[in-house]
Each structure stands twice: as structure tokens, then as C-alpha cells.
N, C-alpha and C positions, 0 to 999 in steps of 0.2 A: 520491562514492558516495552513493546515496540509501538512508536507513534507513527501513524500513517501520514504520508505526504501526497497520497494519490489524489485526494480532493483538490488540493492546491495546484498540483501539476495540471490536472484536467481543466481547472478554471483558467489558469494562465494560457492554456492552449485553446480554450474555447471548445473543449470536447464534452459533449453531453453523455449522460449514462446510456441513453438509447443508441447514440452513434457508436459508443465503445462496444456495446453489446452486439450490435450488427457487425462491426468490423472484426471482433475477436471470437464471436460465437459463444461468449460467456453469457450467463443469465444476468438480468438486471439486479437480482438479489445478490449474486456473487460480487458484482461490481460495487454495490452498496456496502457490502461487508468490508471490502478492501478500502473503501473511502472513510470508514468509521475512524474516529480519533485513535483508538487502539486496535491494531490488527490482531485478531485472535483467530486461530485455526484457519489461516489462509495458506493454502498449499504453495510451495515454492514454484511449482509448475504454473499455477494461476498467476503468481506475481511475474513470472517470466513472460507470459502472454500479455499482461497489462503493460509491462515495461517496453516490450517490443512495439506495441500499439502506440505508446506515447513517445517512442524514440529516446528512451533513457535506459539506464542500468537498473537492475533490480534493487541494488543498494540505495538508489536515489528515491525509491518509493517509501522508505521508512527511516526512522532514526531511533536509536535506543534511548529511552527515557530513564535516566539513572536516578531521578528524583533529586531532592535538595542535598542529600548527603553524599551523592556520587555512588560509585560501585561499592557493594558490601564485600568485605573480606572476611572469610570464615577461617578460623584457626582450629586445627584438630586438637 
């Protein structure tokens, strides 16, 4: 699962949802979805727009949550 860093980055930079919506042309709802703890069904193109607005890389917007056991390895 991917954990979002968007909210934290926005707060550090003092960027509001409304300001980001105006600057990017994305809806408030889209930005709220990207800010949720777990990014779900957020298009890469949307993340690119958000990253450009925040002056960071797309990979900075999220981190992979591997859980307590780490990555699962499946054996065939």
C-alpha cells in the first residue's frame, strides 16, 4: 500500500487545498484524495501535476508501506 506524503508537504510549504486547486486546475476533491493517508486510484498524471506545483518529485509524494513484516515473498 502507498502512504501519502502530500498533506505533510503541503503543510510544510503552507499550501492550502484551495490554492493548489487554483494553481493546478485540479478539483478540491482530487487534491483531498491525494492527501489521504493511503493513496488509492490516483493517476500518475495527477501526481505529476501535484509534484510540479509543490516543487518536488513524484516519488516524494508517497512511500510504500510494507507493514511490520516487510515485503512478502511468494514462492511458486
